[in-house]
TIMAR-740607 format. One record per residue: residue in one letter; residue number from 1; x, y, z of N, C-alpha, C in turn. Coordinates in pm, 1 decimal, padded with zeros to 6 digits. Last residue first. Example, Ala and Ser with C-alpha at 12.3 -4.5 7.8 and 13.67 -1.06 7.14 Angstrom:
2
+------+------+----------+----------+----------+----------+----------+----------+----------+----------+----------+
! dogu ! vovo !      n.X !      n.Y !      n.Z !     ca.X !     ca.Y !     ca.Z !      c.X !      c.Y !      c.Z !
+------+------+----------+----------+----------+----------+----------+----------+----------+----------+----------+
!    s !    2 !  01285.0 ! -00225.0 !  00708.0 !  01367.0 ! -00106.0 !  00714.0 !  01290.0 !  00003.0 !  00787.0 !
!    a !    1 !  01319.0 ! -00569.0 !  00780.0 !  01230.0 ! -00450.0 !  00780.0 !  01320.0 ! -00330.0 !  00780.0 !
+------+------+----------+----------+----------+----------+----------+----------+----------+----------+----------+
***
This chain:
92
+------+------+----------+----------+----------+----------+----------+----------+----------+----------+----------+
! dogu ! vovo !      n.X !      n.Y !      n.Z !     ca.X !     ca.Y !     ca.Z !      c.X !      c.Y !      c.Z !
+------+------+----------+----------+----------+----------+----------+----------+----------+----------+----------+
!    x !   92 !  01676.3 !  00141.4 ! -02252.7 !  01740.0 !  00057.4 ! -02339.0 !  01699.9 !  00137.6 ! -02477.6 !
!    x !   91 !  01547.1 !  00245.1 ! -02041.1 !  01666.8 !  00306.5 ! -02066.4 !  01717.1 !  00247.7 ! -02196.7 !
!    x !   90 !  01301.9 !  00105.4 ! -02025.5 !  01280.8 !  00233.3 ! -02087.6 !  01431.6 !  00297.1 ! -02116.8 !
!    x !   89 !  01396.8 ! -00151.2 ! -01889.0 !  01340.5 ! -00152.7 ! -02007.0 !  01326.7 ! -00017.6 ! -02098.4 !
!    x !   88 !  01448.4 ! -00024.5 ! -01626.0 !  01551.1 ! -00071.5 ! -01694.6 !  01509.4 ! -00077.0 ! -01881.2 !
!    x !   87 !  01179.6 !  00029.6 ! -01553.9 !  01292.3 !  00135.9 ! -01567.6 !  01394.9 !  00117.8 ! -01646.5 !
!    x !   86 !  01076.6 ! -00223.5 ! -01543.7 !  01022.1 ! -00130.4 ! -01631.9 !  01125.4 ! -00018.2 ! -01648.0 !
!    x !   85 !  01252.7 ! -00339.3 ! -01332.5 !  01245.5 ! -00400.4 ! -01478.5 !  01183.1 ! -00293.0 ! -01577.6 !
!    x !   84 !  01144.6 ! -00183.8 ! -01117.8 !  01307.6 ! -00184.0 ! -01153.0 !  01297.4 ! -00224.7 ! -01320.0 !
!    x !   83 !  00873.8 ! -00274.4 ! -01097.1 !  00914.5 ! -00148.6 ! -01139.2 !  01082.0 ! -00107.4 ! -01192.7 !
!    x !   82 !  00918.2 ! -00544.5 ! -01054.7 !  00861.1 ! -00495.7 ! -01188.3 !  00883.2 ! -00381.5 ! -01184.4 !
!    x !   81 !  01043.3 ! -00510.3 ! -00784.1 !  01111.4 ! -00577.7 ! -00897.6 !  01049.2 ! -00543.9 ! -01046.7 !
!    x !   80 !  00846.4 ! -00360.8 ! -00640.0 !  00982.6 ! -00326.0 ! -00656.7 !  01048.3 ! -00385.4 ! -00786.4 !
!    x !   79 !  00652.9 ! -00583.4 ! -00638.4 !  00614.7 ! -00458.0 ! -00734.4 !  00752.9 ! -00375.1 ! -00766.2 !
!    x !   78 !  00783.4 ! -00785.9 ! -00503.5 !  00768.6 ! -00814.2 ! -00648.2 !  00710.9 ! -00681.1 ! -00719.5 !
!    x !   77 !  00776.5 ! -00664.6 ! -00264.2 !  00920.6 ! -00683.0 ! -00332.8 !  00902.6 ! -00724.3 ! -00468.7 !
!    x !   76 !  00522.7 ! -00638.8 ! -00178.3 !  00613.6 ! -00507.9 ! -00201.6 !  00747.8 ! -00535.1 ! -00284.4 !
!    x !   75 !  00468.7 ! -00903.2 ! -00161.9 !  00422.8 ! -00847.4 ! -00272.4 !  00465.9 ! -00714.1 ! -00285.2 !
!    x !   74 !  00638.9 ! -00975.2 !  00058.0 !  00650.5 ! -01034.7 ! -00081.4 !  00586.1 ! -00943.9 ! -00200.9 !
!    x !   73 !  00532.7 ! -00818.3 !  00252.0 !  00647.9 ! -00796.1 !  00197.2 !  00704.4 ! -00852.0 !  00076.2 !
!    x !   72 !  00271.0 ! -00946.8 !  00241.7 !  00282.7 ! -00795.7 !  00214.3 !  00414.0 ! -00743.4 !  00166.9 !
!    x !   71 !  00336.1 ! -01186.0 !  00340.9 !  00258.5 ! -01173.0 !  00214.2 !  00288.6 ! -01030.2 !  00155.6 !
!    x !   70 !  00442.9 ! -01117.2 !  00576.5 !  00527.8 ! -01165.2 !  00504.1 !  00462.4 ! -01163.8 !  00349.5 !
!    x !   69 !  00216.9 ! -01002.3 !  00740.6 !  00328.5 ! -00940.0 !  00704.7 !  00425.5 ! -00980.8 !  00611.4 !
!    x !   68 !  00058.9 ! -01233.1 !  00749.5 !  00010.9 ! -01140.4 !  00678.3 !  00133.3 ! -01043.6 !  00648.5 !
!    x !   67 !  00216.1 ! -01421.4 !  00885.3 !  00160.5 ! -01466.1 !  00748.6 !  00134.2 ! -01341.9 !  00674.3 !
!    x !   66 !  00245.9 ! -01283.3 !  01118.2 !  00368.4 ! -01331.1 !  01054.0 !  00331.8 ! -01334.2 !  00901.9 !
!    x !   65 ! -00004.6 ! -01307.5 !  01222.0 !  00042.1 ! -01183.4 !  01196.4 !  00167.1 ! -01191.0 !  01111.7 !
!    x !   64 ! -00058.2 ! -01582.6 !  01221.9 ! -00145.4 ! -01504.7 !  01149.1 ! -00073.3 ! -01372.8 !  01101.5 !
!    x !   63 !  00112.6 ! -01652.2 !  01428.6 !  00134.0 ! -01708.4 !  01266.4 !  00059.1 ! -01608.7 !  01185.2 !
!    x !   62 !  00017.5 ! -01543.2 !  01645.4 !  00154.4 ! -01499.1 !  01584.1 !  00155.9 ! -01530.3 !  01438.5 !
!    x !   61 ! -00347.2 ! -01517.8 !  01595.3 ! -00214.3 ! -01591.1 !  01665.9 ! -00107.4 ! -01520.1 !  01575.3 !
!    x !   60 ! -00661.6 ! -01422.5 !  01718.1 ! -00539.1 ! -01395.7 !  01638.4 ! -00409.3 ! -01450.7 !  01673.4 !
!    x !   59 ! -00859.4 ! -01441.2 !  01882.0 ! -00832.6 ! -01570.0 !  01818.6 ! -00693.0 ! -01540.7 !  01716.7 !
!    x !   58 ! -00897.7 ! -01188.2 !  02000.1 ! -00845.2 ! -01312.1 !  02101.3 ! -00779.8 ! -01423.5 !  02003.8 !
!    x !   57 ! -00980.2 ! -01053.5 !  01812.5 ! -00873.6 ! -01013.0 !  01867.7 ! -00786.0 ! -01155.7 !  01932.2 !
!    x !   56 ! -01227.4 ! -01178.5 !  01762.5 ! -01128.4 ! -01184.8 !  01646.9 ! -00975.8 ! -01152.6 !  01718.9 !
!    x !   55 ! -01355.3 ! -01156.3 !  02006.4 ! -01326.2 ! -01274.9 !  01957.4 ! -01225.8 ! -01268.5 !  01862.3 !
!    x !   54 ! -01383.8 ! -00866.7 !  02019.5 ! -01294.2 ! -00920.7 !  02120.9 ! -01261.4 ! -01074.5 !  02084.5 !
!    x !   53 ! -01564.7 ! -00823.2 !  01787.5 ! -01411.1 ! -00762.8 !  01792.0 ! -01340.5 ! -00841.7 !  01880.7 !
!    x !   52 ! -01775.3 ! -00953.3 !  01889.4 ! -01710.0 ! -01016.5 !  01785.0 ! -01553.6 ! -00963.6 !  01763.4 !
!    x !   51 ! -01842.6 ! -00784.4 !  02128.7 ! -01805.5 ! -00947.8 !  02154.3 ! -01745.1 ! -00997.6 !  02018.0 !
!    x !   50 ! -01888.2 ! -00530.6 !  02016.0 ! -01753.7 ! -00541.7 !  02076.8 ! -01721.2 ! -00706.3 !  02100.7 !
!    x !   49 ! -02000.5 ! -00518.2 !  01695.1 ! -02031.5 ! -00556.4 !  01817.9 ! -01893.1 ! -00588.9 !  01882.4 !
!    x !   48 ! -01950.1 ! -00452.6 !  01425.1 ! -02016.5 ! -00360.3 !  01491.0 ! -02041.5 ! -00403.0 !  01645.2 !
!    x !   47 ! -01607.5 ! -00494.5 !  01261.5 ! -01751.5 ! -00547.7 !  01325.0 ! -01808.7 ! -00439.2 !  01415.0 !
!    x !   46 ! -01478.8 ! -00306.4 !  01013.0 ! -01479.9 ! -00357.2 !  01153.8 ! -01619.0 ! -00395.7 !  01182.6 !
!    x !   45 ! -01465.0 ! -00433.4 !  00657.4 ! -01515.4 ! -00334.0 !  00793.5 ! -01494.7 ! -00402.5 !  00908.0 !
!    x !   44 ! -01364.0 ! -00619.6 !  00510.8 ! -01489.2 ! -00549.8 !  00487.9 ! -01536.2 ! -00453.2 !  00580.7 !
!    x !   43 ! -01123.4 ! -00681.8 !  00685.4 ! -01116.1 ! -00639.4 !  00532.3 ! -01223.2 ! -00567.4 !  00485.0 !
!    x !   42 ! -01102.4 ! -00816.5 !  00914.4 ! -01173.4 ! -00693.1 !  00911.4 ! -01144.6 ! -00622.3 !  00774.1 !
!    x !   41 ! -00920.3 ! -01007.2 !  00890.3 ! -01063.9 ! -01049.1 !  00939.6 ! -01143.6 ! -00925.3 !  00919.0 !
!    x !   40 ! -00700.8 ! -00846.9 !  00709.3 ! -00769.0 ! -00990.8 !  00692.1 ! -00903.2 ! -01005.9 !  00745.6 !
!    x !   39 ! -00643.7 ! -00608.5 !  00744.2 ! -00646.3 ! -00664.3 !  00609.0 ! -00680.5 ! -00789.8 !  00600.7 !
!    x !   38 ! -00708.6 ! -00547.3 !  01029.3 ! -00781.0 ! -00449.1 !  00930.0 ! -00764.0 ! -00521.6 !  00768.1 !
!    x !   37 ! -00542.5 ! -00738.2 !  01159.1 ! -00683.1 ! -00748.3 !  01155.2 ! -00771.0 ! -00652.5 !  01039.0 !
!    x !   36 ! -00290.5 ! -00631.8 !  01071.7 ! -00335.1 ! -00776.2 !  01055.0 ! -00488.6 ! -00774.4 !  01047.7 !
!    x !   35 ! -00306.0 ! -00369.8 !  01189.5 ! -00295.0 ! -00387.2 !  01037.9 ! -00324.7 ! -00523.6 !  00997.6 !
!    x !   34 ! -00300.8 ! -00461.8 !  01446.0 ! -00407.0 ! -00377.3 !  01396.1 ! -00400.1 ! -00378.4 !  01267.2 !
!    x !   33 ! -00058.8 ! -00572.4 !  01487.5 ! -00165.3 ! -00650.1 !  01519.6 ! -00288.5 ! -00592.2 !  01451.6 !
!    x !   32 !  00119.7 ! -00359.9 !  01405.6 !  00111.9 ! -00495.7 !  01308.6 !  00004.9 ! -00567.2 !  01357.5 !
!    x !   31 !  00085.7 ! -00174.2 !  01603.6 !  00033.5 ! -00161.5 !  01445.7 !  00033.0 ! -00280.7 !  01373.9 !
!    x !   30 !  00188.0 ! -00294.9 !  01822.4 !  00059.5 ! -00248.5 !  01821.7 ! -00001.4 ! -00252.2 !  01674.0 !
!    x !   29 !  00431.9 ! -00526.4 !  01734.7 !  00389.2 ! -00400.3 !  01767.6 !  00235.1 ! -00403.6 !  01773.5 !
!    x !   28 !  00683.5 ! -00767.5 !  01862.0 !  00553.3 ! -00721.3 !  01797.1 !  00496.8 ! -00605.8 !  01838.4 !
!    x !   27 !  00920.9 ! -00845.4 !  01995.4 !  00923.4 ! -00732.7 !  01882.5 !  00807.0 ! -00691.2 !  01835.1 !
!    x !   26 !  00855.2 ! -01074.2 !  02126.0 !  00883.3 ! -00963.2 !  02218.1 !  00897.4 ! -00849.9 !  02131.2 !
!    x !   25 !  00624.1 ! -01332.7 !  02106.0 !  00713.6 ! -01236.7 !  02008.1 !  00724.9 ! -01096.8 !  02077.4 !
!    x !   24 !  00547.5 ! -01526.3 !  02297.2 !  00582.5 ! -01544.6 !  02184.0 !  00681.0 ! -01455.2 !  02111.2 !
!    x !   23 !  00477.9 ! -01411.5 !  02567.6 !  00457.4 ! -01549.8 !  02538.0 !  00530.8 ! -01604.3 !  02403.2 !
!    x !   22 !  00476.5 ! -01138.6 !  02566.0 !  00532.2 ! -01217.9 !  02673.4 !  00546.4 ! -01362.3 !  02650.7 !
!    x !   21 !  00362.0 ! -01074.1 !  02332.5 !  00498.5 ! -01032.5 !  02360.5 !  00551.0 ! -01097.8 !  02468.0 !
!    x !   20 !  00094.7 ! -01165.7 !  02369.0 !  00177.9 ! -01214.1 !  02240.4 !  00323.0 ! -01185.3 !  02276.6 !
!    x !   19 !  00026.5 ! -00994.8 !  02589.9 !  00008.9 ! -01133.1 !  02580.9 !  00089.3 ! -01206.9 !  02487.1 !
!    x !   18 !  00035.0 ! -00747.1 !  02481.5 !  00106.9 ! -00775.4 !  02597.6 !  00115.3 ! -00940.4 !  02610.7 !
!    x !   17 ! -00154.4 ! -00753.2 !  02256.9 ! -00006.5 ! -00727.3 !  02215.3 !  00068.5 ! -00773.0 !  02364.4 !
!    x !   16 ! -00393.8 ! -00807.9 !  02395.6 ! -00349.4 ! -00900.2 !  02304.3 ! -00180.4 ! -00895.9 !  02279.0 !
!    x !   15 ! -00417.7 ! -00561.4 !  02536.6 ! -00397.7 ! -00679.4 !  02599.3 ! -00340.6 ! -00806.5 !  02518.8 !
!    x !   14 ! -00431.6 ! -00374.1 !  02309.4 ! -00306.9 ! -00390.1 !  02405.4 ! -00302.1 ! -00502.7 !  02493.9 !
!    x !   13 ! -00665.8 ! -00468.1 !  02205.6 ! -00541.6 ! -00492.6 !  02122.0 ! -00426.6 ! -00485.2 !  02211.8 !
!    x !   12 ! -00840.3 ! -00365.5 !  02416.6 ! -00835.6 ! -00510.6 !  02375.1 ! -00701.6 ! -00554.9 !  02287.1 !
!    x !   11 ! -00788.6 ! -00108.2 !  02406.0 ! -00778.7 ! -00178.1 !  02522.1 ! -00755.3 ! -00337.2 !  02490.9 !
!    x !   10 ! -00878.2 ! -00034.9 !  02154.2 ! -00752.0 ! -00030.8 !  02194.3 ! -00709.4 ! -00093.4 !  02319.0 !
!    x !    9 ! -01173.0 ! -00089.4 !  02186.7 ! -01088.9 ! -00180.3 !  02081.3 ! -00932.0 ! -00169.8 !  02132.0 !
!    x !    8 ! -01208.3 !  00096.1 !  02371.2 ! -01250.3 ! -00039.5 !  02402.9 ! -01143.5 ! -00115.2 !  02299.0 !
!    x !    7 ! -01153.2 !  00361.2 !  02236.3 ! -01068.6 !  00313.5 !  02378.1 ! -01095.4 !  00159.9 !  02411.7 !
!    x !    6 ! -01328.2 !  00351.2 !  02029.9 ! -01164.5 !  00325.5 !  01983.0 ! -01103.7 !  00279.9 !  02127.7 !
!    x !    5 ! -01629.1 !  00168.1 !  02103.3 ! -01536.9 !  00280.2 !  02121.4 ! -01408.0 !  00248.9 !  02078.0 !
!    x !    4 ! -01864.8 ! -00014.7 !  01952.0 ! -01769.0 ! -00003.5 !  02050.0 ! -01674.3 !  00117.1 !  02023.4 !
!    x !    3 ! -02207.3 !  00144.9 !  01923.9 ! -02071.6 !  00059.6 !  01858.0 ! -01974.6 !  00068.3 !  01962.8 !
!    x !    2 ! -02498.8 !  00044.9 !  02135.4 ! -02385.9 !  00147.3 !  02077.7 ! -02269.2 !  00062.1 !  02026.5 !
!    x !    1 ! -02797.0 ! -00071.0 !  02038.4 ! -02691.2 ! -00102.6 !  02091.4 ! -02566.3 ! -00003.9 !  02027.6 !
+------+------+----------+----------+----------+----------+----------+----------+----------+----------+----------+
***
């Protein structure tokens, strides 16, 4: 069986984006959906079958996306705070 093409995956992601924008979150982007999938459900690699990819995309919720982005923002904030503390410590 052939692996899903980028065009097929893009089509499914755009359908999901359109649906989520219309129903829940108008500012959502394609990249946010893709990033959430890549860092959560597909962290070990993208599935080999289009039906699994379609299911993963279909089951993705706004809450999943918001949680993923919030977690990353918090990690980024903590890293920045630690870096700032290190810089301040070096200056003393």
